[in-house]
C-alpha atoms as one frame of an Amber mdcrd trajectory, in Angstrom:
protein
   0.000   0.000   0.000   1.237   3.456  -0.918   2.715   5.789   1.652   0.128
   8.193   3.005  -2.782   6.046   1.839  -3.600   4.394   5.157  -7.392   4.472
   4.962  -9.621   3.934   1.951 -12.666   2.048   0.680 -13.229  -0.681  -1.894
 -16.797  -0.538  -3.168 -18.754  -2.901  -5.393 -22.318  -3.947  -6.138 -24.270
  -6.062  -3.609 -23.421  -9.768  -3.979 -20.887  -9.140  -6.755 -18.095 -11.396
  -5.473 -16.422  -9.149  -2.916 -15.563 -12.084  -0.618 -13.462 -13.710  -3.343
 -11.840 -10.329  -3.948 -10.934 -10.092  -0.240  -9.302 -13.534  -0.390  -7.104
 -12.351  -3.276  -6.427  -9.033  -1.529  -5.341 -10.831   1.624  -2.973 -13.046
  -0.363  -1.449  -9.967  -2.017  -0.990  -8.206   1.315   0.751 -11.275   2.756
   3.042 -11.378  -0.271   3.925  -7.730   0.331   5.012  -8.510   3.889   2.003
  -7.466   5.958   2.113  -9.900   8.854  -1.146  -9.318  10.726  -4.412  -8.954
   8.841  -7.743  -8.691  10.651 -11.041  -9.251   8.865 -14.001  -7.637  10.600
 -17.454  -9.119  10.016 -20.982  -7.848  10.565 -22.298  -8.998  13.950 -25.998
  -8.973  12.993 -25.826 -12.421  11.372 -23.312 -15.231  11.539 -21.298 -14.153
   8.508 -18.062 -14.972  10.312 -18.546 -18.704   9.929 -19.706 -18.364   6.322
 -16.783 -16.190   5.219 -14.180 -17.941   7.375 -15.131 -21.221   5.719 -14.641
 -19.737   2.261 -11.221 -18.396   3.262 -10.139 -21.772   4.657 -11.154 -23.679
   1.527  -9.297 -21.167  -0.664  -5.901 -22.628   0.237  -4.649 -19.317   1.623
  -1.447 -19.639   3.667  -1.436 -19.037   6.532  -4.936 -20.394   7.032  -7.490
 -17.910   8.326  -8.495 -18.356  11.978 -11.202 -17.156  14.314  -9.804 -14.649
  16.839 -10.743 -17.020  19.678  -8.146 -19.509  18.388  -5.262 -17.178  19.259
  -6.382 -15.938  22.699  -4.575 -18.612  24.689  -1.547 -16.996  26.407   0.623
 -19.851  25.177   0.116 -18.752  21.560   2.817 -16.300  20.502   2.121 -14.053
  17.512   5.606 -12.668  16.829   7.600 -13.974  13.891   4.622 -15.364  11.969
   1.931 -14.110   9.606  -1.681 -14.234  10.730  -5.108 -13.835   9.101  -7.679
 -13.342  11.836 -11.484 -13.068  11.703 -13.464 -11.153  14.317 -17.027  -9.912
  14.614 -17.766  -6.220  15.055 -18.796  -6.952  18.597 -17.522  -4.894  21.531
 -16.591  -7.874  23.668 -14.823  -9.765  20.868 -12.915  -6.702  19.665 -11.710
  -5.925  23.176 -10.424  -9.484  23.676  -8.559  -9.345  20.375  -7.104  -5.920
  21.174  -5.841  -7.146  24.541  -4.120 -10.049  22.784  -2.394  -7.940  20.120
  -1.549  -4.966  22.352   1.571  -3.225  21.061   1.466  -4.848  17.606   2.374
  -2.448  14.804   1.076  -2.059  11.242  -2.113  -4.090  11.659  -4.162  -4.219
   8.449  -7.913  -4.053   9.092 -10.183  -5.253   6.271 -13.696  -4.262   7.261
 -16.456  -6.200   5.483 -19.821  -4.363   5.334 -17.778  -1.369   6.437 -20.678
   1.076   6.556 -22.398  -1.051   9.201 -21.423  -0.428  12.882 -17.983   0.975
  12.028 -18.891   4.654  11.369 -19.069   6.963  14.354 -22.742   7.761  15.019
 -21.662  10.254  17.723 -19.433  12.251  15.380 -21.280  15.513  16.049 -21.144
  15.079  19.826 -17.381  14.959  20.114 -17.562  11.301  21.168 -17.034   7.891
  19.573 -19.346   4.911  19.436 -17.910   1.779  21.044 -17.193  -0.170  17.859
 -15.693   2.869  16.117 -13.399   3.544  19.090 -12.206  -0.077  19.270 -11.448
  -0.262  15.549  -9.615   3.089  15.789  -7.501   1.648  18.583  -6.726  -1.420
  16.465  -5.567   0.717  13.528  -3.576   3.028  15.774  -0.964   5.318  14.258
   0.802   2.638  12.219  -2.022   0.439  10.882  -4.108   0.462   7.730  -7.848
   0.479   7.177  -9.594  -0.960   4.106 -13.383  -0.720   4.147 -15.345  -3.000
   1.816 -18.989  -2.275   1.047 -21.663  -1.858  -1.604 -22.929   1.347   0.024
 -20.011   3.693   0.776 -21.917   6.979   1.266 -21.956   6.738   5.049 -18.192
   6.171   5.195 -17.622   9.306   3.137 -20.097  11.572   4.922 -18.956  10.314
   8.327 -15.229  10.658   7.527 -14.894   7.191   9.039 -11.266   6.580  10.063
 -10.360   9.595   7.910 -10.712   7.514   4.759  -9.550   9.289   1.605 -12.181
   9.121  -1.158  -9.458  10.039  -3.645  -8.005   6.554  -3.051 -11.266   4.608
  -3.264 -11.202   1.529  -5.483 -14.086   0.322  -7.642 -14.536  -3.462  -7.672
 -16.444  -4.264 -10.885 -18.914  -7.174 -10.918 -18.197 -10.338 -12.858 -19.623
 -11.001 -16.324 -22.505 -13.162 -15.067 -23.644 -10.638 -12.449 -27.185  -9.289
 -12.436 -27.697  -6.125 -10.417 -29.206  -2.659 -10.489 -29.070  -2.299 -14.271
 -31.157  -5.473 -14.518 -33.684  -5.033 -11.720 -33.920  -1.216 -11.750 -33.071
  -0.263 -15.355 -33.170   3.419 -16.200 -34.656   2.690 -19.642 -37.533   0.730
 -18.109 -36.851  -2.479 -20.030 -37.524  -5.430 -17.720 -36.221  -8.929 -18.489
 -37.583 -10.620 -15.379 -41.104 -10.912 -13.923 -42.104  -7.780 -12.008 -45.451
  -7.752 -10.212 -46.438  -4.412  -8.665 -49.155  -4.350  -6.011 -51.462  -1.598
  -4.793 -49.777   0.495  -2.122 -52.195  -0.858   0.469 -51.325  -4.386  -0.587
 -51.378  -6.223   2.738 -54.317  -8.537   2.014 -53.642 -12.303   2.321 -54.326
 -12.813  -1.389 -51.091 -11.046  -2.336 -48.673 -13.352  -0.495 -50.658 -16.311
  -1.832 -50.279 -15.010  -5.375 -46.548 -14.553  -4.820 -46.324 -18.104  -3.457
 -48.243 -19.624  -6.371 -46.143 -17.669  -8.881 -43.009 -19.049  -7.228 -44.359
 -22.629  -7.359 -45.238 -22.285 -11.051 -41.835 -20.819 -11.984 -39.899 -23.452
 -10.015 -41.963 -26.256 -11.561 -41.462 -24.868 -15.067 -37.704 -24.659 -14.626
 -37.474 -28.228 -13.334 -39.657 -29.618 -16.108 -38.663 -27.428 -19.063 -35.742
 -25.177 -18.096 -33.310 -27.914 -17.071 -35.271 -31.173 -17.494 -33.806 -34.205
 -15.799 -31.890 -32.100 -13.246 -34.130 -31.136 -10.369 -33.110 -28.072  -8.373
 -34.365 -26.616  -5.120 -35.464 -22.979  -5.261 -36.371 -20.367  -2.661 -38.795
 -17.493  -2.200 -37.753 -14.650   0.118 -40.622 -12.929   1.916 -39.249  -9.643
   3.223 -41.439  -8.174   5.965 -41.312  -4.869   7.798 -39.086  -6.457  10.428
 -41.807  -6.725  13.072 -42.328 -10.237  14.412 -46.106  -9.830  14.175 -45.704
  -9.340  10.406 -43.490 -12.441  10.194 -46.234 -14.439  11.893 -48.938 -13.069
   9.594 -46.965 -13.923   6.468 -46.080 -17.360   7.854 -49.755 -18.045   8.578
 -50.824 -17.150   5.044 -48.086 -19.223   3.409 -48.576 -22.162   5.773 -52.338
 -22.204   5.200 -51.949 -22.190   1.418 -49.356 -24.993   1.448 -51.402 -27.077
   3.888 -54.480 -26.676   1.694 -52.597 -27.980  -1.332 -51.049 -30.873   0.629
 -54.267 -32.029   2.336 -56.611 -30.960  -0.477 -58.800 -29.116   2.003 -61.173
 -26.171   1.519 -60.028 -23.786  -1.244 -57.981 -26.577  -2.838 -59.991 -26.347
  -6.055 -59.704 -22.551  -6.356 -55.984 -22.632  -5.564 -55.373 -25.377  -8.117
 -57.368 -23.526 -10.751 -55.346 -20.375 -10.093 -52.066 -22.300 -10.529 -53.310
 -23.899 -13.753 -54.483 -20.575 -15.230 -51.299 -18.781 -14.190 -49.220 -21.479
 -15.910 -51.272 -21.163 -19.082 -50.877 -17.381 -19.073 -47.201 -17.249 -18.088
 -45.843 -20.212 -20.077 -47.869 -20.839 -23.271 -45.198 -23.301 -24.437 -45.808
 -25.585 -21.439 -48.542 -28.085 -20.612 -50.465 -26.522 -17.684 -51.702 -29.958
 -16.618 -48.140 -31.219 -16.331 -46.963 -28.144 -14.349 -49.957 -28.304 -12.000
 -49.562 -32.043 -11.455 -45.849 -31.630 -10.688 -46.637 -29.007  -8.043 -49.395
 -31.072  -6.391 -47.290 -34.233  -6.469 -44.306 -32.501  -4.809 -45.959 -29.811
  -2.690 -45.172 -31.648   0.548 -41.472 -31.115  -0.235 -41.691 -27.597   1.137
 -39.992 -25.791   4.001 -40.792 -22.466   5.628 -37.715 -20.939   7.231 -38.416
 -18.080   9.645 -35.565 -15.717  10.478 -36.763 -13.524  13.323 -33.594 -13.346
  15.357 -29.961 -14.315  15.802 -31.095 -17.651  17.243 -33.213 -18.353  14.161
 -30.257 -17.500  11.949 -27.891 -19.829  13.767 -30.411 -22.673  13.606 -31.725
 -22.148  10.078 -29.147 -20.195   8.069 -27.958 -23.166   6.005 -31.526 -24.039
   5.016 -32.039 -20.424   3.941 -28.781 -19.771   2.088 -28.690 -23.147   0.308
 -32.235 -24.556   0.036 -32.504 -28.264   0.800 -36.241 -28.479   0.055 -37.730
 -28.264  -3.423 -39.926 -25.307  -2.458 -38.211 -23.226   0.254 -39.902 -20.116
   1.665 -37.715 -17.757   3.721 -39.554 -15.247   5.906 -37.511 -12.484   7.488
 -36.812  -8.789   7.746 -33.630  -6.882   8.456 -31.665  -9.974   9.422 -31.485
 -11.035   5.750 -30.846  -7.512   4.451 -27.061  -7.396   4.488 -24.218  -9.668
   3.451 -26.346 -12.783   3.034 -26.023 -14.751  -0.215 -29.111 -16.805  -1.080
 -28.424 -19.536  -3.619 -31.162 -20.395  -6.122 -33.318 -17.480  -5.002 -36.157
 -17.423  -7.533 -38.592 -14.880  -6.084 -38.853 -12.009  -3.613 -42.016 -10.671
  -2.029 -42.044  -7.377  -0.128 -45.183  -7.331   1.920 -45.665  -3.723   2.962
 -44.904  -0.227   1.771 -42.695   2.043   3.859 -44.715   4.966   5.161 -41.746
   7.009   6.340 -38.589   8.233   4.620 -36.420   5.301   3.545 -32.661   5.168
   3.987 -30.816   4.677   0.720 -27.958   2.491   1.960 -30.365   0.183   3.829
 -32.548  -0.410   0.787 -29.618  -0.955  -1.541 -28.440  -3.697   0.815 -31.900
  -5.298   0.731 -31.450  -6.167  -2.932 -30.794  -9.838  -2.191 -31.967 -10.728
  -5.718 -28.691  -9.324  -7.050 -25.895 -11.756  -7.862 -25.483 -14.736 -10.177
 -29.029 -15.542 -11.266 -27.776 -17.307 -14.372 -30.145 -18.664 -16.996 -33.175
 -18.515 -14.717 -33.244 -14.689 -14.535 -36.249 -14.422 -16.939 -38.181 -16.593
 -14.467 -37.278 -14.533 -11.395 -40.295 -12.719  -9.915 -40.176  -9.563  -7.795
 -43.502  -8.721  -6.120 -43.951  -5.545  -4.113 -46.103  -2.389  -3.678 -45.678
   0.009  -6.577 -44.655   3.045  -4.493 -41.974   1.022  -2.739 -40.599  -0.162
  -6.083 -40.459   3.421  -7.391 -38.676   4.583  -4.225 -36.261   1.682  -4.492
 -35.669   2.487  -8.139 -34.785   6.105  -7.261 -32.412   4.836  -4.563 -30.405
   3.164  -7.292 -30.739   6.112  -9.683 -29.193   8.336  -7.008 -26.624   5.656
  -6.189 -25.588   5.353  -9.853 -25.097   9.091 -10.239 -22.906   9.232  -7.146
 -20.781   6.218  -8.073 -20.306   7.434 -11.645 -18.354  10.394 -10.286 -16.113
   8.125  -8.188 -15.437   5.575 -10.936 -14.345   8.189 -13.434 -12.447  10.263
 -10.847 -14.736  13.162 -11.652 -14.252  15.075  -8.441 -15.398  14.976  -4.841
 -18.378  12.807  -4.050 -22.017  13.867  -4.096 -24.773  11.780  -2.495 -28.399
  12.346  -3.379 -31.684  12.223  -1.524 -35.196  13.644  -1.745 -38.392  13.948
   0.275 -38.797  10.137   0.351 -35.182   8.966   0.429 -32.277   9.965   2.650
 -28.720   9.060   1.706 -27.639   7.850   5.163 -28.650   8.169   8.786 -28.467
  11.859   9.698 -26.646  11.034  12.953 -23.686   9.684  10.954 -23.112  12.831
   8.886 -20.073  14.786  10.034 -21.556  18.270   9.905 -18.179  19.913  10.375
 -17.187  18.956   6.808 -20.426  18.066   5.009 -22.466  20.646   3.111 -26.159
  19.718   2.966 -27.233  22.513   0.628 -24.640  22.872  -2.101 -26.758  20.911
  -4.541 -24.522  20.569  -7.595 -22.428  17.918  -9.335 -19.329  18.625 -11.403
 -17.251  16.544 -13.787 -13.784  16.505 -15.357 -12.022  19.523 -16.806 -12.058
  19.988 -20.585 -10.739  22.542 -23.076 -13.125  25.443 -23.654 -13.499  26.234
 -27.363 -15.652  28.200 -29.806 -17.304  24.901 -30.819 -18.414  24.308 -27.251
 -19.563  27.923 -26.897 -21.680  27.626 -30.054 -23.856  24.954 -28.450 -25.267
  27.517 -26.027 -26.829  29.651 -28.738 -29.921  27.434 -28.510 -30.066  27.465
 -24.742 -32.647  24.713 -24.283 -32.948  20.963 -24.047 -32.796  20.727 -27.856
 -28.998  21.157 -27.663 -28.504  18.493 -24.976 -27.204  15.823 -27.369 -24.966
  18.318 -29.132 -23.465  19.440 -25.820 -22.850  15.812 -24.824 -21.205  15.115
 -28.192 -18.948  18.168 -27.905 -17.837  17.450 -24.335 -17.520  13.669 -24.555
 -18.458  10.987 -21.983 -15.816  11.992 -19.424 -16.778  15.655 -19.166 -20.477
  14.842 -19.651 -21.011  11.254 -18.417 -23.281   9.033 -20.496 -25.208   7.993
 -17.448 -26.089  11.585 -16.562 -27.266  12.144 -20.122 -29.534   9.081 -19.981
 -30.822  10.084 -16.542 -31.745  13.590 -17.730 -33.558  12.228 -20.767 -35.381
   9.568 -18.775 -36.649  12.016 -16.146 -37.487  14.953 -18.430 -41.179  15.503
 -19.110 -40.769  18.143 -21.852 -38.184  20.214 -23.705 -38.569  22.829 -20.995
 -37.360  20.369 -18.341 -33.734  20.989 -19.343 -31.997  24.357 -19.149 -28.544
  24.804 -20.667 -27.335  28.090 -19.216 -24.986  30.562 -20.842 -21.311  29.831
 -20.073 -19.895  31.574 -17.002 -16.345  32.917 -16.799 -14.721  32.957 -13.364
 -11.653  34.905 -14.457 -12.914  37.911 -12.528 -13.744  36.003  -9.355 -11.786
  37.016  -6.272  -9.175  34.498  -5.179  -9.766  32.957  -1.768  -9.342  29.806
   0.301 -12.688  28.376  -0.873 -12.009  28.707  -4.622  -9.456  27.186  -6.990
  -9.836  28.928 -10.334  -7.338  26.632 -12.046  -9.335  23.547 -11.068 -12.669
  25.420 -11.256 -13.818  24.340  -7.817 -15.515  26.313  -5.094 -16.424  25.011
  -1.661 -19.821  26.737  -1.590 -20.573  26.054  -5.228 -21.079  28.250  -8.275
 -24.799  27.950  -8.947 -27.148  30.281  -7.106 -30.905  30.693  -6.770 -31.020
  33.669  -9.134 -29.526  31.620 -11.959 -31.991  28.777 -11.456 -34.969  31.172
 -11.434 -34.174  32.278 -15.000 -35.672  28.960 -16.153 -38.583  28.329 -13.730
 -39.980  25.354 -15.677 -36.678  23.456 -15.779 -35.743  20.690 -13.364 -32.340
  19.857 -14.920 -29.821  22.715 -15.089 -26.478  22.491 -16.912 -23.728  25.095
 -16.599 -20.328  25.299 -18.242 -17.949  27.353 -16.115 -14.557  28.322 -17.586
 -11.426  30.120 -16.472  -8.895  32.428 -18.143  -6.612  29.487 -18.932  -8.998
  27.973 -21.466 -10.251  25.218 -19.180 -13.864  24.514 -18.308 -16.008  22.180
 -16.262 -19.633  21.061 -16.571 -21.859  21.551 -13.531 -25.254  19.896 -13.107
 -28.025  20.833 -10.705 -31.442  19.290 -10.211 -33.952  21.942  -9.150 -36.587
  19.550  -7.838 -37.026  17.832  -4.498 -33.649  16.064  -4.624 -31.136  17.070
  -1.951 -27.449  16.803  -2.805 -25.097  16.031   0.083 -21.386  16.538  -0.326
 -18.341  16.041   1.870 -16.494  19.319   1.361 -13.372  18.064   3.131 -12.439
  16.190  -0.065 -12.676  19.172  -2.440  -8.895  19.558  -2.479  -8.475  16.058
  -3.908 -10.080  16.778  -7.279
């Protein structure tokens, strides 16, 4: 690791293979002479055992060990290399710290780094327990590498003084299906999406989700990969309240029992399955699909994950289904870090009435990952408003990550009246500006050709401006986002270029880099185009350089960590 780069983040999509990346990273660090590497794991579920097992089977030398294996006073740590796993648990971290007291240059690799590690008391002049213990472990000579799919909190919290200029993008593998698949900006869906009324808490909706799952699983086993039977799972994601878990369990259990025992409603349920098969798969024999389901319906399992105890007892049945039809019912406990093999359907039972937190909902996308050839048969069922909110979460997330990936400047995180970027308690208000509200991209050469685009001054010249600036100065994703969310030609305002050659020099402005801590775009400029929601500005200096600035004048709030402005 380079000198001066002691704290940074590696970010990648949910379920995109980050564990395998951490195995390779650990091997590289060992090769470079780092002798003590600590992997920190989320304490909300038993990910330690899951990840430790994958490290041990990788053939890594030295073999990874649980921290408890080195606590015996007889075990000496000097003169050897060690790869140690520990939960982000106050008691466990303290025991490990006592064991390694005085050890220098510890490398901390923090999985799910935005969970528990940031300092939620940052604005009170205090530290949360986990944050303080990890800080002590890093000390003045150690290194911190955070790994997460949702890095906004780490940036806005200034967690362990991580440097966003050193952040590393971990791209997903070629078979990955993620946000571009499930929340496409162009609206093209290549899986089964079923949107419910916003008050969709009636028992008929979970039954419909269950029957859709049964039909899809039966079709795949009979027609998708005939002769090779596979077990599939349906994830029922509740509000997190145990009473909702019980309600969903009751509905699912009643429907399965009816089909097994052929009790009351058996005929109507069977007819629904037959008709759904005929509608969904016209190439299949609905009699054959229905008969397969009825013949094998007793090969079902309902796995309830209410608590840590449930997870410890049932996690293997949930993550790798051993029953033909496996139904997993749970809330927040399956929302982070959990990989569910052969997941074929997800059902979200209730809309969120309050503001949703962007990083939490991104982590709930357990349908992401390697869905392989059965992706067209995957079904996502949820209230329509919740889907739209979730979709905007990823729209905002994409815009923010695009700036990081292309090294386009300091980071901007987005929110609106329904979505907040991160928990407000975690935002370091000494360095974060909540009102700046603008994004900027890479410097380019200002020319008469670029200036000519602004003679039109409306959305009609959007494509021409993008063509003149190129995808680095005007990212393709931003262009697509503007087009997708524009309702008319008046939705886009391309403002006249602004020269900052006459601006007064000061500590908050760098005219060479065209950056300004408090931003360049003011209310008076926005009011010149009252109908526009998307505002584009080209700001140039006396040296012939320019930068594109974008501002959304709707309900979206842009949140930026101003402490990183100097790293552009």
